N, C-alpha and C positions, 0 to 999 in steps of 0.2 A: 146701063142702069142695073141690069141683072148682075153683071160682073162686080159692080160696086157693092151691091147687096150681099153677094157671096163673100166678098172680101171682108165686109163688116161682120158677117156671121163668123167667119174664121177668127177674126180678131177678137170677137166677143168670147168665143170658145177658149182661145189661148189665155185671155185675161181671167176667165173663170178657173182654168187649170192653175194659173199662177196664184190666184187667191187661195185655192185649196192647198197648194204647197205651202204658202205662207202660214195658213191656219194650222197646218200640221206641225210646222217648225215652231210656231208660237206655243202650241199645246205642249210640245216636248220641252221647250224652254221653261214653261210655267211649272211643269211637273218636276223637272230637275231642280228648279229653284226651291220649290216646296220641300223636296227631299233634303236639300242642303240645310234649309232652315230647321227642319225637324231634327236632323243630325246635330246641328249646333246646340239646340235646346237640350237634347238628350245628353250631350257631352257636358254642358254646363250643369245640368241637374245631377249627373253622376259625380262630377267634381265637387259640387256643393255637399252632397250626401257623404262623400268620402271625408271631407274636411270636418263635417259635423260629427260623424261616427268616430273618427280618430280623436277628436277633442274630448268626446264623452268617455272613450275607453282609457284615455291617459289619466283620468282623474283618479 
């Protein structure tokens, strides 16, 4: 009985460590995705401003 309890505790600790690793990876993925989205919006805004300024200066 004691051996089974010890094995369950080890299993629980391993599961908790795996969940922590998953949470770390998920956080990293979420931050990277947010950075890519911000970069895309910045590039779109820059291109839009370039087109507008070029059109105004050519008049």
